[in-house]
C-alpha positions as CSV (number, residue, x, y, z in Angstrom):
1,M,4.4,16.0,-3.7
2,A,2.6,14.6,-0.7
3,A,1.0,18.0,-0.4
4,D,-0.4,17.5,-4.2
5,R,-4.1,16.4,-3.3
6,P,-5.5,17.1,-6.6
7,A,-3.0,14.7,-8.4
8,S,-3.5,12.2,-5.7
9,L,-7.1,12.0,-6.2
10,A,-6.7,12.3,-10.4
11,H,-4.2,9.1,-9.7
12,R,-6.7,7.4,-7.4
13,L,-9.3,7.9,-10.2
14,A,-7.5,7.2,-13.1
15,W,-6.7,3.4,-11.3
16,G,-10.1,3.0,-10.1
17,V,-12.2,4.3,-12.8
18,P,-11.1,1.8,-15.4
19,A,-10.6,-1.2,-12.6
20,A,-14.3,-0.7,-11.4
21,L,-15.4,-0.8,-15.1
22,L,-13.9,-3.9,-16.0
23,A,-15.1,-5.8,-12.6
24,G,-18.3,-4.8,-13.4
25,A,-17.7,-6.0,-17.1
26,Y,-16.4,-9.1,-15.8
27,I,-19.4,-9.6,-13.2
28,S,-21.8,-9.3,-15.8
29,Q,-20.1,-11.6,-18.0
30,Y,-19.3,-14.5,-15.8
31,G,-22.1,-13.7,-13.1
32,F,-24.9,-12.9,-15.2
33,G,-24.0,-14.7,-18.8
34,L,-23.6,-11.3,-20.4
35,F,-21.1,-12.1,-22.8
36,P,-19.5,-9.3,-24.8
37,C,-20.2,-8.7,-28.2
38,E,-16.7,-7.4,-30.4
39,M,-17.4,-3.5,-29.6
40,C,-17.7,-4.4,-25.8
41,W,-14.5,-5.9,-26.5
42,W,-13.1,-2.7,-28.0
43,Q,-14.3,-0.8,-25.0
44,R,-12.4,-3.2,-22.4
45,W,-8.8,-2.7,-24.2
46,P,-8.5,0.9,-23.5
47,H,-9.4,0.3,-20.0
48,F,-6.7,-2.6,-19.4
49,V,-4.1,0.5,-20.9
50,A,-5.2,3.0,-18.3
51,L,-4.7,0.3,-15.8
52,G,-1.1,-0.1,-16.9
53,L,-0.6,3.4,-17.3
54,A,-1.8,4.2,-13.8
55,A,0.5,1.8,-12.2
56,I,3.4,3.3,-13.9
57,G,2.5,6.7,-12.2
58,F,3.4,5.0,-8.8
59,V,7.0,3.9,-9.9
60,A,8.1,6.1,-12.7
61,P,8.3,10.0,-13.1
62,P,6.7,12.2,-14.4
63,R,3.6,11.0,-12.4
64,R,1.2,13.6,-13.8
65,L,2.1,12.4,-17.4
66,W,1.2,8.8,-16.7
67,I,-2.1,9.9,-15.0
68,A,-3.0,12.4,-18.1
69,L,-2.2,9.2,-20.5
70,A,-4.6,6.7,-18.4
71,A,-7.3,9.4,-18.4
72,F,-7.1,9.6,-22.2
73,A,-7.1,5.9,-22.2
74,V,-10.3,6.2,-19.9
75,L,-11.8,8.9,-22.3
76,V,-10.8,6.8,-25.4
77,S,-12.8,3.7,-23.5
78,G,-15.9,6.3,-22.9
79,L,-16.1,7.4,-26.6
80,I,-16.0,3.9,-28.2
81,G,-19.0,3.3,-25.4
82,G,-20.8,6.2,-26.8
83,F,-20.2,4.8,-30.4
84,H,-21.5,1.3,-29.1
85,A,-24.6,2.8,-27.5
86,G,-25.4,4.8,-30.6
87,V,-25.6,1.7,-32.7
88,E,-27.6,-0.2,-30.0
89,Y,-30.1,2.8,-30.0
90,G,-30.4,2.9,-33.9
91,W,-28.6,6.1,-34.1
92,W,-26.0,4.9,-36.8
93,E,-24.6,1.6,-38.1
94,G,-21.7,0.1,-36.6
95,L,-18.5,-1.3,-38.2
96,T,-19.3,-4.8,-37.5
97,S,-22.8,-6.6,-36.5
98,C,-21.6,-9.4,-34.1
99,A,-19.2,-11.6,-32.4
100,T,-19.4,-15.0,-31.4
101,A,-18.4,-16.1,-27.5
102,P,-17.1,-19.7,-27.5
103,R,-17.9,-21.8,-24.5
104,G,-14.8,-23.7,-22.9
105,G,-14.8,-27.6,-22.7
106,G,-14.8,-30.3,-24.9
107,D,-14.0,-30.5,-28.4
108,P,-12.8,-26.8,-29.5
109,L,-14.1,-27.0,-33.0
110,E,-17.5,-27.7,-31.7
111,A,-17.5,-25.1,-29.2
112,I,-16.7,-22.3,-32.2
113,M,-19.4,-23.9,-34.5
114,N,-22.3,-24.2,-31.6
115,A,-21.4,-20.6,-29.8
116,P,-24.0,-18.0,-29.6
117,L,-23.9,-15.0,-31.7
118,I,-23.8,-12.0,-30.1
119,R,-24.8,-9.0,-31.6
120,C,-23.5,-5.3,-31.2
121,D,-26.8,-3.9,-32.2
122,M,-29.0,-5.1,-29.5
123,A,-28.1,-4.3,-25.6
124,P,-28.3,-7.6,-23.5
125,W,-29.5,-5.4,-20.4
126,A,-30.1,-1.8,-20.0
127,L,-31.0,0.5,-16.8
128,F,-33.6,3.4,-17.2
129,G,-33.1,2.9,-21.1
130,V,-29.3,3.3,-20.6
131,S,-27.3,0.0,-21.9
132,L,-24.1,-1.2,-20.5
133,A,-22.0,0.9,-23.4
134,G,-24.5,4.0,-22.5
135,F,-22.9,3.5,-18.6
136,N,-19.7,3.3,-20.1
137,F,-19.8,6.4,-21.8
138,L,-21.1,8.3,-19.0
139,I,-18.8,6.8,-16.1
140,S,-15.5,6.8,-18.4
141,T,-16.2,10.2,-20.1
142,A,-17.4,11.9,-16.9
143,G,-14.2,10.2,-15.4
144,A,-11.8,11.1,-17.5
145,L,-12.7,14.9,-17.5
146,L,-12.9,14.9,-13.9
147,I,-9.2,13.1,-13.9
148,F,-8.1,16.0,-16.4
149,A,-9.5,18.8,-14.0
150,L,-8.1,17.6,-11.2
151,L,-4.4,17.4,-13.0
152,G,-5.1,21.0,-14.0
153,K,-5.2,22.3,-10.1
154,K,-2.1,23.5,-8.7
155,A,-0.7,21.6,-5.7
156,A,-2.0,23.2,-2.5
């Protein structure tokens, strides 16, 4: 199994892609005040699942199955990101329009009532016209396809 370089690389990607994207999401949230809307959260949950599945692959056989399941979870997040990006770009309507992000401290009811409205149909940040949801689509989908391609290769 040590000579199975494609599976080892796939495993590192199945762990690294969701870890990096979640780290970026939390840095943008807590470091730059870009609070997530409801559809942003939908994109995070499959990444959490992918991390768990990739972790199981370190300790439980069959390793390739756990890696493939993690890649599928990363792909699901990417597809949700693609849907969300389409909502942000106005290509189609979303399933929801907004969510709130209550801030901690003080009276909980007051925090909920005074929470800012986070819209799902407006990108709070973009680079070269690509929103965070768009980047999640691009990175997650490419990462998942690469993991599947590596798993399809035979061990050396």
